matplotlib code that plots the C-alpha trace (Angstrom):
import matplotlib.pyplot as plt

x = [-183.6, -185.1, -186.4, -183.1, -181.8, -185.1, -184.4, -180.1, -181.7, -183.4, -181.0, -178.3, -181.2, -181.6, -177.9, -177.9, -176.6, -177.5, -179.2, -180.4, -181.9, -181.3, -183.0, -182.3, -184.7, -184.0, -180.0, -177.7, -175.0, -172.7, -174.2, -175.0, -177.0, -174.8, -177.4, -178.1, -174.5, -175.1, -178.1, -175.7, -172.4, -174.5, -176.5, -173.4, -171.7, -174.6, -174.6, -171.2, -171.3, -173.9, -172.6, -168.9, -169.3, -166.4, -165.8]
y = [23.6, 25.5, 21.4, 20.6, 23.4, 22.3, 18.8, 19.5, 22.1, 18.9, 16.7, 19.1, 19.3, 15.9, 15.1, 18.6, 20.8, 24.6, 25.2, 28.6, 28.6, 32.4, 32.7, 35.7, 36.6, 37.3, 36.8, 34.5, 31.7, 35.2, 37.2, 40.5, 42.2, 44.9, 44.7, 40.5, 40.2, 42.6, 39.9, 36.6, 38.9, 39.7, 36.4, 34.3, 36.8, 36.5, 32.8, 32.6, 34.5, 32.0, 29.2, 29.7, 32.3, 33.7, 33.5]
z = [120.9, 123.6, 124.6, 124.6, 126.6, 129.5, 129.1, 129.8, 133.3, 134.3, 134.4, 136.0, 138.6, 138.6, 139.9, 142.3, 140.3, 141.4, 137.3, 136.3, 132.7, 130.9, 128.0, 125.9, 123.6, 119.6, 120.7, 118.3, 119.7, 119.3, 121.5, 118.5, 120.7, 123.5, 125.7, 125.8, 126.2, 128.8, 130.3, 130.3, 131.9, 135.4, 134.7, 135.0, 137.3, 140.1, 139.3, 140.5, 143.3, 144.3, 143.4, 145.0, 148.0, 149.7, 152.8]

ax = plt.figure().add_subplot(projection="3d")
ax.plot(x, y, z, "-o")
ax.set_aspect("equal")
plt.show()
């Protein structure tokens, strides 16, 4: 699965799209652990702020 995520990131980069791949150690698809859920949300907000700056 890790290779598929890296391949997706590579394809987006090749298409000129901004990409940040965040790996959450020991986490499931439901983001069951509060700490990694917070980490994912913080990474998402940071990415969106960079990709869509306020004018």
